[in-house]
LUMTORNU-592940 format. One record per residue: residue in one letter; x, y, z of N, C-alpha, C, O in turn; residue number from 1. Coordinates in steps of 0.1 Angstrom, whole numbers, plus 5000, padded with zeros to 4 digits. Each point is the difference from the previous one (the first is absolute). Layout:
N
A X Y Z X Y Z X Y Z X Y Z NUM
...
//
This chain:
60
M 2075 1658 4548 4999 5006 5013 5014 5000 5006 5007 4990 5000 1
T 4997 5021 5005 5013 5002 5007 4998 4998 5015 4990 5005 5006 2
T 5020 4989 5000 4999 4999 5015 5011 5007 5007 5004 4997 5011 3
E 5002 5013 4982 5011 5007 5006 4995 5010 5011 4989 5007 4998 4
T 5018 4993 5013 4996 5010 5011 5012 5009 5002 5011 4995 5000 5
V 4986 5017 5002 5010 5010 5003 5001 5002 5015 4990 5003 5007 6
R 5022 4994 4998 5002 5002 5015 5009 5012 5002 5010 5003 4993 7
E 4986 5005 5017 5008 5012 5003 5011 4995 5010 4998 4991 5008 8
T 5013 5015 4990 5011 4997 5009 4998 5007 5014 4994 5010 5000 9
A 5013 4985 5010 4999 5006 5013 5007 5013 5000 5011 5002 4994 10
K 4984 5007 5014 5007 5013 5002 5007 4999 5013 4994 4997 5010 11
I 5019 5007 4990 5008 5000 5013 5001 5015 5004 5005 5008 4993 12
Y 4991 4994 5019 5001 5013 5006 5011 5000 5011 5000 4991 5008 13
E 5009 5019 4991 5010 5001 5010 4996 5009 5012 4995 5011 4997 14
F 5006 4984 5015 4996 5008 5011 5011 5011 5002 5012 4997 5000 15
P 4983 5015 5002 5010 5011 5002 5007 4999 5014 4993 4998 5010 16
I 5020 5005 4990 5007 5001 5012 5002 5015 5003 5004 5007 4991 17
R 4992 4997 5020 4999 5014 5003 5013 5007 5001 5001 5012 4996 18
S 5009 4981 5009 5013 5007 5002 5011 4990 4998 4999 4988 5002 19
Q 5013 5017 4994 5012 4992 4999 5004 4994 5013 5005 4989 5001 20
R 4993 5019 5010 5004 4995 5013 4992 4988 5004 5005 4990 5006 21
R 4982 5010 4991 4992 4988 5003 5004 4988 4992 5001 4989 5006 22
L 5003 5013 4982 5005 4989 4991 5013 4995 5006 5001 4987 5001 23
D 5008 5021 5003 5012 4996 5006 4998 4992 5013 5007 4990 5003 24
D 4984 5015 5005 4996 4993 5013 4995 4986 4997 5003 4991 5007 25
M 4988 5008 4983 4995 4987 4997 5011 4990 4995 5000 4989 5005 26
R 5009 5016 4987 5011 4992 4996 5009 4996 5011 5005 4988 5001 27
T 4998 5021 5008 5008 4997 5012 4994 4990 5008 5007 4990 5005 28
R 4980 5011 4998 4993 4990 5008 5000 4986 4994 5002 4990 5007 29
E 4997 5010 4980 5000 4987 4993 5013 4993 5001 5001 4988 5002 30
I 5010 5020 4996 5013 4994 5000 5004 4996 5015 5006 4990 5002 31
A 4990 5019 5007 5004 4997 5014 4992 4988 5006 5005 4993 5009 32
G 4984 5003 4985 4992 4989 5005 5005 4987 4996 4996 4990 5005 33
R 5013 5009 4985 5005 4988 4995 5011 4994 5009 5008 5008 5005 34
P 4992 4979 4997 5010 4994 5008 5014 5000 4993 5001 4999 4988 35
V 5009 5002 5020 5014 5000 4995 5005 4986 5001 5000 4994 5011 36
I 5006 5001 4978 5005 4986 5000 5015 5001 4999 5005 5006 4990 37
Y 5002 4988 5020 5015 5000 4999 5005 4987 4996 4995 4989 5005 38
E 5014 5010 4985 5005 4988 4996 5014 4997 5006 5008 5009 5002 39
S 4994 4979 5002 5012 4996 5006 5011 4997 4990 4997 4992 4991 40
C 5014 5014 5009 5011 4998 4990 5010 4990 5006 5009 4996 4993 41
A 4989 4999 5019 5009 4991 5006 4998 4986 4996 5009 4991 5002 42
G 4980 5005 4991 4998 4987 4996 4992 4992 5011 4998 5005 5011 43
S 4999 4983 4986 4992 4992 5009 5009 4988 5005 4998 4989 4996 44
W 5012 5014 5012 5010 4990 5004 4993 4989 5008 5004 4988 4998 45
Y 4986 5014 5010 4993 4990 5007 4994 4990 4990 5001 4988 5002 46
H 4992 5017 4988 4994 4991 4990 5010 4992 4993 4998 4988 4997 47
E 5013 5019 4999 5010 4993 4992 5007 4989 5008 5002 4989 4995 48
D 5000 5013 5018 5006 4990 5009 4990 4988 5002 5004 4989 5000 49
A 4983 5014 5000 4990 4989 5002 5000 4992 4987 4999 4987 5001 50
I 5003 5019 4988 5000 4992 4987 5012 4991 5000 5000 4989 4996 51
R 5012 5017 5007 5013 4992 5001 4998 4988 5009 5005 4989 4997 52
E 4990 5014 5015 4998 4989 5010 4991 4989 4994 5002 4988 5003 53
A 4987 5016 4991 4991 4990 4994 5007 4992 4989 4998 4988 4999 54
D 5010 5018 4993 5008 4993 4989 5009 4990 5006 5002 4989 4995 55
K 5005 5015 5016 5010 4991 5007 4993 4988 5005 5005 4989 4998 56
T 4983 5012 5008 4993 4989 5005 4995 4990 4989 4999 4988 5002 57
R 4997 5018 4987 4996 4992 4988 5011 4992 4995 4999 4988 4996 58
K 5013 5018 5003 5012 4993 4994 5005 4989 5009 5007 4991 4995 59
Q 4991 5010 5018 5006 4990 5009 4992 4987 5000 5004 4991 5007 60
//
């Protein structure tokens, strides 16, 4: 007696986009909605000074 079962794979249907303009608008909205993160290139001088200060107090 065989116990093999045949499973069908899922079918993926792509929803049609009616126009290129709508597609561009959707992409623009997606990009515009993301927050912009700025990185500081100046370093973290305050943090570095606090570490130096803590090291000085430990050594004394």
